[in-house]
N, CA, C, O and the ligand as a Tripos MOL2 file, in Angstrom:
@<TRIPOS>MOLECULE
protein
  269   267    68     0     0
PROTEIN
NO_CHARGES

@<TRIPOS>ATOM
      1 N           0.8300   -1.2010    0.0000 N.3       1 MET1
      2 CA          0.0000    0.0000    0.0000 C.3       1 MET1
      3 C           0.8660    1.2530    0.0000 C.2       1 MET1
      4 O           1.9500    1.2790    0.5830 O.2       1 MET1
      5 N           0.3760    2.2720   -0.6530 N.am      2 HIS2
      6 CA          1.0870    3.5460   -0.7000 C.3       2 HIS2
      7 C           0.1890    4.6410   -0.1530 C.2       2 HIS2
      8 O          -1.0330    4.6000   -0.2980 O.2       2 HIS2
      9 N           0.8160    5.6130    0.4730 N.am      3 PHE3
     10 CA          0.0730    6.7050    1.0960 C.3       3 PHE3
     11 C           0.6350    8.0550    0.6800 C.2       3 PHE3
     12 O           1.8230    8.2010    0.3900 O.2       3 PHE3
     13 N          -0.2600    9.0350    0.6610 N.am      4 LEU4
     14 CA          0.1330   10.4050    0.3850 C.3       4 LEU4
     15 C          -0.2610   11.2350    1.6110 C.2       4 LEU4
     16 O          -1.4260   11.2860    2.0060 O.2       4 LEU4
     17 N           0.7310   11.8670    2.1850 N.am      5 LYS5
     18 CA          0.5010   12.6020    3.4190 C.3       5 LYS5
     19 C          -0.0540   13.9860    3.1280 C.2       5 LYS5
     20 O           0.4450   14.6940    2.2530 O.2       5 LYS5
     21 N          -1.0770   14.3630    3.8580 N.am      6 CYS6
     22 CA         -1.6700   15.6850    3.7100 C.3       6 CYS6
     23 C          -0.8080   16.7100    4.4370 C.2       6 CYS6
     24 O          -0.4870   16.5380    5.6130 O.2       6 CYS6
     25 N          -0.4340   17.7820    3.7290 N.am      7 ASN7
     26 CA          0.3930   18.8110    4.3580 C.3       7 ASN7
     27 C          -0.4200   19.7040    5.2690 C.2       7 ASN7
     28 O           0.1460   20.4690    6.0500 O.2       7 ASN7
     29 N          -1.7190   19.6230    5.1840 N.am      8 ASN8
     30 CA         -2.5640   20.4560    6.0300 C.3       8 ASN8
     31 C          -2.8250   19.7990    7.3870 C.2       8 ASN8
     32 O          -2.5980   20.4190    8.4250 O.2       8 ASN8
     33 N          -3.2950   18.5600    7.3870 N.am      9 CYS9
     34 CA         -3.6640   17.9220    8.6550 C.3       9 CYS9
     35 C          -2.7980   16.7220    9.0080 C.2       9 CYS9
     36 O          -2.9100   16.1760   10.1050 O.2       9 CYS9
     37 N          -1.9290   16.3040    8.0770 N.am     10 GLY10
     38 CA         -1.0370   15.1880    8.3660 C.3      10 GLY10
     39 C          -1.6600   13.8200    8.1480 C.2      10 GLY10
     40 O          -1.0190   12.8050    8.4220 O.2      10 GLY10
     41 N          -2.8860   13.7680    7.6660 N.am     11 HIS11
     42 CA         -3.5490   12.4910    7.4300 C.3      11 HIS11
     43 C          -2.8550   11.7330    6.3050 C.2      11 HIS11
     44 O          -2.4440   12.3250    5.3070 O.2      11 HIS11
     45 N          -2.7290   10.4150    6.4760 N.am     12 LEU12
     46 CA         -2.1410    9.5890    5.4270 C.3      12 LEU12
     47 C          -3.2680    9.0210    4.5720 C.2      12 LEU12
     48 O          -4.0470    8.1860    5.0290 O.2      12 LEU12
     49 N          -3.3450    9.4770    3.3440 N.am     13 ASN13
     50 CA         -4.3850    9.0370    2.4290 C.3      13 ASN13
     51 C          -3.8730    7.8620    1.6070 C.2      13 ASN13
     52 O          -2.8190    7.9460    0.9760 O.2      13 ASN13
     53 N          -4.6190    6.7800    1.6200 N.am     14 GLU14
     54 CA         -4.2100    5.6210    0.8340 C.3      14 GLU14
     55 C          -4.3770    5.9180   -0.6520 C.2      14 GLU14
     56 O          -5.4350    6.3650   -1.0940 O.2      14 GLU14
     57 N          -3.3160    5.6610   -1.4150 N.am     15 VAL15
     58 CA         -3.3650    5.8960   -2.8550 C.3      15 VAL15
     59 C          -3.8420    4.6190   -3.5330 C.2      15 VAL15
     60 O          -3.0770    3.6710   -3.7100 O.2      15 VAL15
     61 N          -5.1000    4.6090   -3.9050 N.am     16 LYS16
     62 CA         -5.6750    3.4040   -4.5140 C.3      16 LYS16
     63 C          -5.6940    3.5130   -6.0280 C.2      16 LYS16
     64 O          -5.7630    2.5000   -6.7230 O.2      16 LYS16
     65 N          -5.6330    4.7290   -6.5410 N.am     17 GLY17
     66 CA         -5.6970    4.9060   -7.9810 C.3      17 GLY17
     67 C          -5.1870    6.2820   -8.3390 C.2      17 GLY17
     68 O          -4.4710    6.9130   -7.5600 O.2      17 GLY17
     69 N          -5.5500    6.7380   -9.4970 N.am     18 GLU18
     70 CA         -5.0290    8.0050  -10.0010 C.3      18 GLU18
     71 C          -5.8330    9.2050   -9.5160 C.2      18 GLU18
     72 O          -5.4660   10.3490   -9.7860 O.2      18 GLU18
     73 N          -6.9100    8.9540   -8.8110 N.am     19 TYR19
     74 CA         -7.8750   10.0300   -8.6000 C.3      19 TYR19
     75 C          -7.8530   10.6230   -7.2000 C.2      19 TYR19
     76 O          -8.7960   11.3010   -6.7930 O.2      19 TYR19
     77 N          -6.7840   10.3700   -6.4680 N.am     20 LEU20
     78 CA         -6.6820   10.9550   -5.1410 C.3      20 LEU20
     79 C          -6.1630   12.3890   -5.2720 C.2      20 LEU20
     80 O          -4.9820   12.6010   -5.5470 O.2      20 LEU20
     81 N          -7.0350   13.3550   -5.0790 N.am     21 VAL21
     82 CA         -6.6630   14.7600   -5.2240 C.3      21 VAL21
     83 C          -6.9060   15.5130   -3.9240 C.2      21 VAL21
     84 O          -6.1470   16.4150   -3.5680 O.2      21 VAL21
     85 N          -7.9680   15.1370   -3.2190 N.am     22 PHE22
     86 CA         -8.3080   15.8360   -1.9850 C.3      22 PHE22
     87 C          -8.1080   14.9340   -0.7800 C.2      22 PHE22
     88 O          -8.3440   13.7280   -0.8460 O.2      22 PHE22
     89 N          -7.6710   15.5270    0.3160 N.am     23 CYS23
     90 CA         -7.4800   14.7850    1.5550 C.3      23 CYS23
     91 C          -8.8200   14.2120    2.0170 C.2      23 CYS23
     92 O          -9.8430   14.8960    2.0260 O.2      23 CYS23
     93 N          -8.7790   12.9390    2.3970 N.am     24 GLN24
     94 CA        -10.0100   12.2780    2.8260 C.3      24 GLN24
     95 C         -10.4430   12.7370    4.2040 C.2      24 GLN24
     96 O         -11.5690   12.4670    4.6220 O.2      24 GLN24
     97 N          -9.5760   13.4180    4.9060 N.am     25 LYS25
     98 CA         -9.9310   13.8680    6.2470 C.3      25 LYS25
     99 C         -10.3790   15.3340    6.2710 C.2      25 LYS25
    100 O         -11.4400   15.6550    6.8070 O.2      25 LYS25
    101 N          -9.5610   16.2220    5.6830 N.am     26 CYS26
    102 CA         -9.8780   17.6480    5.7710 C.3      26 CYS26
    103 C         -10.3670   18.2350    4.4400 C.2      26 CYS26
    104 O         -10.7470   19.4040    4.3770 O.2      26 CYS26
    105 N         -10.3550   17.4200    3.3780 N.am     27 ASN27
    106 CA        -10.8500   17.8420    2.0540 C.3      27 ASN27
    107 C         -10.0500   18.9550    1.3920 C.2      27 ASN27
    108 O         -10.5110   19.5500    0.4180 O.2      27 ASN27
    109 N          -8.8640   19.2440    1.9040 N.am     28 LYS28
    110 CA         -7.9930   20.1950    1.2210 C.3      28 LYS28
    111 C          -7.2910   19.4800    0.0620 C.2      28 LYS28
    112 O          -7.0910   18.2650    0.0800 O.2      28 LYS28
    113 N          -6.9290   20.2750   -0.9370 N.am     29 LYS29
    114 CA         -6.2200   19.6870   -2.0720 C.3      29 LYS29
    115 C          -4.8410   19.2210   -1.6340 C.2      29 LYS29
    116 O          -4.1110   19.9490   -0.9600 O.2      29 LYS29
    117 N          -4.4940   18.0110   -2.0200 N.am     30 LEU30
    118 CA         -3.1940   17.4610   -1.6510 C.3      30 LEU30
    119 C          -2.1120   17.9820   -2.5890 C.2      30 LEU30
    120 O          -2.2700   17.9520   -3.8100 O.2      30 LEU30
    121 N          -1.0070   18.4620   -2.0080 N.am     31 GLU31
    122 CA          0.1320   18.7910   -2.8400 C.3      31 GLU31
    123 C           0.6760   17.4760   -3.3730 C.2      31 GLU31
    124 O           0.5570   16.4410   -2.7170 O.2      31 GLU31
    125 N           1.2620   17.5100   -4.5380 N.am     32 ASN32
    126 CA          1.8050   16.2940   -5.1340 C.3      32 ASN32
    127 C           0.7440   15.2550   -5.4650 C.2      32 ASN32
    128 O           1.0600   14.0690   -5.5590 O.2      32 ASN32
    129 N          -0.5070   15.6690   -5.6450 N.am     33 ASN33
    130 CA         -1.4870   14.6840   -6.1000 C.3      33 ASN33
    131 C          -1.1280   14.2410   -7.5120 C.2      33 ASN33
    132 O          -0.4260   14.9350   -8.2460 O.2      33 ASN33
    133 N          -1.6300   13.0680   -7.8660 N.am     34 TYR34
    134 CA         -1.1570   12.4510   -9.1120 C.3      34 TYR34
    135 C          -1.4440   13.2950  -10.3460 C.2      34 TYR34
    136 O          -0.5970   13.3770  -11.2360 O.2      34 TYR34
    137 N          -2.6050   13.9210  -10.4260 N.am     35 SER35
    138 CA         -2.8960   14.6430  -11.6710 C.3      35 SER35
    139 C          -1.9940   15.8710  -11.8380 C.2      35 SER35
    140 O          -1.6000   16.1900  -12.9600 O.2      35 SER35
    141 N          -1.6580   16.5710  -10.7360 N.am     36 ASP36
    142 CA         -0.6950   17.6770  -10.8400 C.3      36 ASP36
    143 C           0.6990   17.1600  -11.2000 C.2      36 ASP36
    144 O           1.3990   17.7250  -12.0400 O.2      36 ASP36
    145 N           1.0750   16.0670  -10.5330 N.am     37 TRP37
    146 CA          2.4020   15.4940  -10.7530 C.3      37 TRP37
    147 C           2.5390   15.0050  -12.1930 C.2      37 TRP37
    148 O           3.5780   15.1670  -12.8330 O.2      37 TRP37
    149 N           1.4630   14.4060  -12.6770 N.am     38 LYS38
    150 CA          1.4540   13.8880  -14.0540 C.3      38 LYS38
    151 C           1.6030   15.0230  -15.0730 C.2      38 LYS38
    152 O           2.2110   14.8370  -16.1270 O.2      38 LYS38
    153 N           1.0520   16.1860  -14.7600 N.am     39 THR39
    154 CA          1.2080   17.3400  -15.6400 C.3      39 THR39
    155 C           2.6770   17.7420  -15.7410 C.2      39 THR39
    156 O           3.1640   18.1200  -16.8060 O.2      39 THR39
    157 N           3.3710   17.6500  -14.6050 N.am     40 ARG40
    158 CA          4.7990   17.9970  -14.5940 C.3      40 ARG40
    159 C           5.6710   16.8610  -15.1240 C.2      40 ARG40
    160 O           6.7820   17.0960  -15.6000 O.2      40 ARG40
    161 N           5.1620   15.6250  -15.0410 N.am     41 ASN41
    162 CA          5.9410   14.4500  -15.4580 C.3      41 ASN41
    163 C           5.1150   13.5890  -16.4140 C.2      41 ASN41
    164 O           4.7440   12.4630  -16.0820 O.2      41 ASN41
    165 N           4.8310   14.1270  -17.6020 N.am     42 PRO42
    166 CA          3.9050   13.4330  -18.5130 C.3      42 PRO42
    167 C           4.4170   12.0880  -19.0170 C.2      42 PRO42
    168 O           3.6390   11.2730  -19.5130 O.2      42 PRO42
    169 N           5.7170   11.8540  -18.8930 N.am     43 ASP43
    170 CA          6.2770   10.6010  -19.4050 C.3      43 ASP43
    171 C           6.3700    9.5210  -18.3350 C.2      43 ASP43
    172 O           6.8560    8.4230  -18.6070 O.2      43 ASP43
    173 N           5.9110    9.8180  -17.1230 N.am     44 LYS44
    174 CA          6.0540    8.8330  -16.0480 C.3      44 LYS44
    175 C           4.7120    8.1750  -15.7040 C.2      44 LYS44
    176 O           3.6420    8.7390  -15.9350 O.2      44 LYS44
    177 N           4.8050    6.9890  -15.1570 N.am     45 SER45
    178 CA          3.6080    6.2070  -14.8540 C.3      45 SER45
    179 C           3.2100    6.3550  -13.3910 C.2      45 SER45
    180 O           3.9500    6.9130  -12.5800 O.2      45 SER45
    181 N           2.0280    5.8440  -13.0740 N.am     46 ILE46
    182 CA          1.5740    5.9070  -11.6810 C.3      46 ILE46
    183 C           2.4590    5.0560  -10.7840 C.2      46 ILE46
    184 O           2.6110    5.3590   -9.6010 O.2      46 ILE46
    185 N           3.0440    3.9960  -11.3310 N.am     47 GLU47
    186 CA          3.9470    3.1800  -10.5160 C.3      47 GLU47
    187 C           5.1720    4.0060  -10.0810 C.2      47 GLU47
    188 O           5.6320    3.9010   -8.9440 O.2      47 GLU47
    189 N           5.6840    4.8230  -11.0010 N.am     48 GLU48
    190 CA          6.8200    5.6820  -10.6530 C.3      48 GLU48
    191 C           6.3890    6.7530   -9.6510 C.2      48 GLU48
    192 O           7.1300    7.0980   -8.7300 O.2      48 GLU48
    193 N           5.1940    7.2630   -9.8470 N.am     49 TYR49
    194 CA          4.6380    8.2380   -8.9120 C.3      49 TYR49
    195 C           4.6020    7.6610   -7.5000 C.2      49 TYR49
    196 O           5.0350    8.2980   -6.5390 O.2      49 TYR49
    197 N           4.0760    6.4430   -7.3950 N.am     50 LYS50
    198 CA          3.9950    5.8030   -6.0780 C.3      50 LYS50
    199 C           5.3770    5.6330   -5.4700 C.2      50 LYS50
    200 O           5.5830    5.8550   -4.2770 O.2      50 LYS50
    201 N           6.3180    5.2340   -6.3140 N.am     51 ARG51
    202 CA          7.6630    4.9710   -5.8160 C.3      51 ARG51
    203 C           8.3760    6.2630   -5.4040 C.2      51 ARG51
    204 O           9.0900    6.2940   -4.4020 O.2      51 ARG51
    205 N           8.1750    7.3310   -6.1900 N.am     52 LEU52
    206 CA          8.9360    8.5580   -5.9680 C.3      52 LEU52
    207 C           8.2650    9.5050   -4.9770 C.2      52 LEU52
    208 O           8.9470   10.1940   -4.2190 O.2      52 LEU52
    209 N           6.9520    9.5420   -4.9800 N.am     53 VAL53
    210 CA          6.2430   10.5700   -4.2260 C.3      53 VAL53
    211 C           5.5600   10.0080   -2.9810 C.2      53 VAL53
    212 O           5.5710   10.6420   -1.9260 O.2      53 VAL53
    213 N           4.9770    8.8410   -3.1010 N.am     54 CYS54
    214 CA          4.1750    8.3090   -1.9940 C.3      54 CYS54
    215 C           5.0600    7.6200   -0.9670 C.2      54 CYS54
    216 O           6.2060    7.2650   -1.2430 O.2      54 CYS54
    217 N           4.5030    7.4420    0.2170 N.am     55 ILE55
    218 CA          5.2310    6.6970    1.2380 C.3      55 ILE55
    219 C           4.5660    5.3440    1.4500 C.2      55 ILE55
    220 O           3.3580    5.1960    1.2640 O.2      55 ILE55
    221 N           5.3600    4.3720    1.8370 N.am     56 THR56
    222 CA          4.8560    3.0130    2.0060 C.3      56 THR56
    223 C           4.6230    2.7120    3.4840 C.2      56 THR56
    224 O           5.0410    3.4570    4.3700 O.2      56 THR56
    225 N           3.9450    1.6000    3.7130 N.am     57 GLU57
    226 CA          3.7090    1.1510    5.0900 C.3      57 GLU57
    227 C           5.0190    0.9810    5.8520 C.2      57 GLU57
    228 O           5.1120    1.3330    7.0280 O.2      57 GLU57
    229 N           6.0300    0.4390    5.1740 N.am     58 ASP58
    230 CA          7.3260    0.2380    5.8200 C.3      58 ASP58
    231 C           7.9270    1.5510    6.2870 C.2      58 ASP58
    232 O           8.4700    1.6430    7.3880 O.2      58 ASP58
    233 N           7.8240    2.5700    5.4380 N.am     59 GLU59
    234 CA          8.3770    3.8810    5.7960 C.3      59 GLU59
    235 C           7.6180    4.5100    6.9680 C.2      59 GLU59
    236 O           8.2000    5.1860    7.8160 O.2      59 GLU59
    237 N           6.3160    4.2710    6.9910 N.am     60 ILE60
    238 CA          5.5170    4.7880    8.1060 C.3      60 ILE60
    239 C           5.9450    4.1040    9.4040 C.2      60 ILE60
    240 O           6.1070    4.7490   10.4400 O.2      60 ILE60
    241 N           6.1220    2.7940    9.3230 N.am     61 ARG61
    242 CA          6.5390    2.0480   10.5010 C.3      61 ARG61
    243 C           7.8890    2.5550   11.0210 C.2      61 ARG61
    244 O           8.0930    2.6830   12.2280 O.2      61 ARG61
    245 N           8.7960    2.8360   10.0980 N.am     62 LYS62
    246 CA         10.1150    3.3590   10.4640 C.3      62 LYS62
    247 C          10.0000    4.7050   11.1520 C.2      62 LYS62
    248 O          10.6550    4.9680   12.1610 O.2      62 LYS62
    249 N           9.1510    5.5540   10.5810 N.am     63 GLU63
    250 CA          8.9490    6.8870   11.1250 C.3      63 GLU63
    251 C           8.4160    6.8110   12.5600 C.2      63 GLU63
    252 O           8.8680    7.5360   13.4460 O.2      63 GLU63
    253 N           7.4620    5.9310   12.7610 N.am     64 VAL64
    254 CA          6.8750    5.7530   14.0940 C.3      64 VAL64
    255 C           7.9270    5.2110   15.0600 C.2      64 VAL64
    256 O           8.0130    5.6390   16.2110 O.2      64 VAL64
    257 N           8.7320    4.2520   14.5640 N.am     65 GLY65
    258 CA          9.7440    3.6460   15.3980 C.3      65 GLY65
    259 C          10.8150    4.6230   15.8350 C.2      65 GLY65
    260 O          11.3850    4.4810   16.9170 O.2      65 GLY65
    261 N          11.0910    5.6120   15.0030 N.am     66 ASN66
    262 CA         12.1620    6.5580   15.3090 C.3      66 ASN66
    263 C          11.7210    7.6770   16.2490 C.2      66 ASN66
    264 O          12.5490    8.3070   16.9060 O.2      66 ASN66
    265 N          10.4480    7.9140   16.3070 N.am     67 SER67
    266 CA          9.9950    9.0690   17.0900 C.3      67 SER67
    267 C           9.7100    8.6920   18.5270 C.2      67 SER67
    268 O           9.3190    9.5450   19.3240 O.2      67 SER67
    269 ZN         -5.8670   16.7250    5.3910 Zn       68 ZN68
@<TRIPOS>BOND
     1     1     2 1
     2     2     3 1
     3     3     4 2
     4     3     5 am
     5     5     6 1
     6     6     7 1
     7     7     8 2
     8     7     9 am
     9     9    10 1
    10    10    11 1
    11    11    12 2
    12    11    13 am
    13    13    14 1
    14    14    15 1
    15    15    16 2
    16    15    17 am
    17    17    18 1
    18    18    19 1
    19    19    20 2
    20    19    21 am
    21    21    22 1
    22    22    23 1
    23    23    24 2
    24    23    25 am
    25    25    26 1
    26    26    27 1
    27    27    28 2
    28    27    29 am
    29    29    30 1
    30    30    31 1
    31    31    32 2
    32    31    33 am
    33    33    34 1
    34    34    35 1
    35    35    36 2
    36    35    37 am
    37    37    38 1
    38    38    39 1
    39    39    40 2
    40    39    41 am
    41    41    42 1
    42    42    43 1
    43    43    44 2
    44    43    45 am
    45    45    46 1
    46    46    47 1
    47    47    48 2
    48    47    49 am
    49    49    50 1
    50    50    51 1
    51    51    52 2
    52    51    53 am
    53    53    54 1
    54    54    55 1
    55    55    56 2
    56    55    57 am
    57    57    58 1
    58    58    59 1
    59    59    60 2
    60    59    61 am
    61    61    62 1
    62    62    63 1
    63    63    64 2
    64    63    65 am
    65    65    66 1
    66    66    67 1
    67    67    68 2
    68    67    69 am
    69    69    70 1
    70    70    71 1
    71    71    72 2
    72    71    73 am
    73    73    74 1
    74    74    75 1
    75    75    76 2
    76    75    77 am
    77    77    78 1
    78    78    79 1
    79    79    80 2
    80    79    81 am
    81    81    82 1
    82    82    83 1
    83    83    84 2
    84    83    85 am
    85    85    86 1
    86    86    87 1
    87    87    88 2
    88    87    89 am
    89    89    90 1
    90    90    91 1
    91    91    92 2
    92    91    93 am
    93    93    94 1
    94    94    95 1
    95    95    96 2
    96    95    97 am
    97    97    98 1
    98    98    99 1
    99    99   100 2
   100    99   101 am
   101   101   102 1
   102   102   103 1
   103   103   104 2
   104   103   105 am
   105   105   106 1
   106   106   107 1
   107   107   108 2
   108   107   109 am
   109   109   110 1
   110   110   111 1
   111   111   112 2
   112   111   113 am
   113   113   114 1
   114   114   115 1
   115   115   116 2
   116   115   117 am
   117   117   118 1
   118   118   119 1
   119   119   120 2
   120   119   121 am
   121   121   122 1
   122   122   123 1
   123   123   124 2
   124   123   125 am
   125   125   126 1
   126   126   127 1
   127   127   128 2
   128   127   129 am
   129   129   130 1
   130   130   131 1
   131   131   132 2
   132   131   133 am
   133   133   134 1
   134   134   135 1
   135   135   136 2
   136   135   137 am
   137   137   138 1
   138   138   139 1
   139   139   140 2
   140   139   141 am
   141   141   142 1
   142   142   143 1
   143   143   144 2
   144   143   145 am
   145   145   146 1
   146   146   147 1
   147   147   148 2
   148   147   149 am
   149   149   150 1
   150   150   151 1
   151   151   152 2
   152   151   153 am
   153   153   154 1
   154   154   155 1
   155   155   156 2
   156   155   157 am
   157   157   158 1
   158   158   159 1
   159   159   160 2
   160   159   161 am
   161   161   162 1
   162   162   163 1
   163   163   164 2
   164   163   165 am
   165   165   166 1
   166   166   167 1
   167   167   168 2
   168   167   169 am
   169   169   170 1
   170   170   171 1
   171   171   172 2
   172   171   173 am
   173   173   174 1
   174   174   175 1
   175   175   176 2
   176   175   177 am
   177   177   178 1
   178   178   179 1
   179   179   180 2
   180   179   181 am
   181   181   182 1
   182   182   183 1
   183   183   184 2
   184   183   185 am
   185   185   186 1
   186   186   187 1
   187   187   188 2
   188   187   189 am
   189   189   190 1
   190   190   191 1
   191   191   192 2
   192   191   193 am
   193   193   194 1
   194   194   195 1
   195   195   196 2
   196   195   197 am
   197   197   198 1
   198   198   199 1
   199   199   200 2
   200   199   201 am
   201   201   202 1
   202   202   203 1
   203   203   204 2
   204   203   205 am
   205   205   206 1
   206   206   207 1
   207   207   208 2
   208   207   209 am
   209   209   210 1
   210   210   211 1
   211   211   212 2
   212   211   213 am
   213   213   214 1
   214   214   215 1
   215   215   216 2
   216   215   217 am
   217   217   218 1
   218   218   219 1
   219   219   220 2
   220   219   221 am
   221   221   222 1
   222   222   223 1
   223   223   224 2
   224   223   225 am
   225   225   226 1
   226   226   227 1
   227   227   228 2
   228   227   229 am
   229   229   230 1
   230   230   231 1
   231   231   232 2
   232   231   233 am
   233   233   234 1
   234   234   235 1
   235   235   236 2
   236   235   237 am
   237   237   238 1
   238   238   239 1
   239   239   240 2
   240   239   241 am
   241   241   242 1
   242   242   243 1
   243   243   244 2
   244   243   245 am
   245   245   246 1
   246   246   247 1
   247   247   248 2
   248   247   249 am
   249   249   250 1
   250   250   251 1
   251   251   252 2
   252   251   253 am
   253   253   254 1
   254   254   255 1
   255   255   256 2
   256   255   257 am
   257   257   258 1
   258   258   259 1
   259   259   260 2
   260   259   261 am
   261   261   262 1
   262   262   263 1
   263   263   264 2
   264   263   265 am
   265   265   266 1
   266   266   267 1
   267   267   268 2
@<TRIPOS>SUBSTRUCTURE
     1 MET1         2 RESIDUE 1 A MET
     2 HIS2         6 RESIDUE 1 A HIS
     3 PHE3        10 RESIDUE 1 A PHE
     4 LEU4        14 RESIDUE 1 A LEU
     5 LYS5        18 RESIDUE 1 A LYS
     6 CYS6        22 RESIDUE 1 A CYS
     7 ASN7        26 RESIDUE 1 A ASN
     8 ASN8        30 RESIDUE 1 A ASN
     9 CYS9        34 RESIDUE 1 A CYS
    10 GLY10       38 RESIDUE 1 A GLY
    11 HIS11       42 RESIDUE 1 A HIS
    12 LEU12       46 RESIDUE 1 A LEU
    13 ASN13       50 RESIDUE 1 A ASN
    14 GLU14       54 RESIDUE 1 A GLU
    15 VAL15       58 RESIDUE 1 A VAL
    16 LYS16       62 RESIDUE 1 A LYS
    17 GLY17       66 RESIDUE 1 A GLY
    18 GLU18       70 RESIDUE 1 A GLU
    19 TYR19       74 RESIDUE 1 A TYR
    20 LEU20       78 RESIDUE 1 A LEU
    21 VAL21       82 RESIDUE 1 A VAL
    22 PHE22       86 RESIDUE 1 A PHE
    23 CYS23       90 RESIDUE 1 A CYS
    24 GLN24       94 RESIDUE 1 A GLN
    25 LYS25       98 RESIDUE 1 A LYS
    26 CYS26      102 RESIDUE 1 A CYS
    27 ASN27      106 RESIDUE 1 A ASN
    28 LYS28      110 RESIDUE 1 A LYS
    29 LYS29      114 RESIDUE 1 A LYS
    30 LEU30      118 RESIDUE 1 A LEU
    31 GLU31      122 RESIDUE 1 A GLU
    32 ASN32      126 RESIDUE 1 A ASN
    33 ASN33      130 RESIDUE 1 A ASN
    34 TYR34      134 RESIDUE 1 A TYR
    35 SER35      138 RESIDUE 1 A SER
    36 ASP36      142 RESIDUE 1 A ASP
    37 TRP37      146 RESIDUE 1 A TRP
    38 LYS38      150 RESIDUE 1 A LYS
    39 THR39      154 RESIDUE 1 A THR
    40 ARG40      158 RESIDUE 1 A ARG
    41 ASN41      162 RESIDUE 1 A ASN
    42 PRO42      166 RESIDUE 1 A PRO
    43 ASP43      170 RESIDUE 1 A ASP
    44 LYS44      174 RESIDUE 1 A LYS
    45 SER45      178 RESIDUE 1 A SER
    46 ILE46      182 RESIDUE 1 A ILE
    47 GLU47      186 RESIDUE 1 A GLU
    48 GLU48      190 RESIDUE 1 A GLU
    49 TYR49      194 RESIDUE 1 A TYR
    50 LYS50      198 RESIDUE 1 A LYS
    51 ARG51      202 RESIDUE 1 A ARG
    52 LEU52      206 RESIDUE 1 A LEU
    53 VAL53      210 RESIDUE 1 A VAL
    54 CYS54      214 RESIDUE 1 A CYS
    55 ILE55      218 RESIDUE 1 A ILE
    56 THR56      222 RESIDUE 1 A THR
    57 GLU57      226 RESIDUE 1 A GLU
    58 ASP58      230 RESIDUE 1 A ASP
    59 GLU59      234 RESIDUE 1 A GLU
    60 ILE60      238 RESIDUE 1 A ILE
    61 ARG61      242 RESIDUE 1 A ARG
    62 LYS62      246 RESIDUE 1 A LYS
    63 GLU63      250 RESIDUE 1 A GLU
    64 VAL64      254 RESIDUE 1 A VAL
    65 GLY65      258 RESIDUE 1 A GLY
    66 ASN66      262 RESIDUE 1 A ASN
    67 SER67      266 RESIDUE 1 A SER
    68 ZN68       269 GROUP 0 **** ****
């Protein structure tokens, strides 16, 4: 699973597809949402987006473990 963190409220939104644009918790527009990112990176796929921009469960676990 991949997540996109909301810069407004810190909620981790699960990235299930290409259409995650608004935070599921506070409804603010997410920075680095896929459609904006795709505009800047038209040659890249959603898999690359997930790898480069989103955070994974493992990374979240690490973050929690370190704090
Ligand atoms: Zn939010």
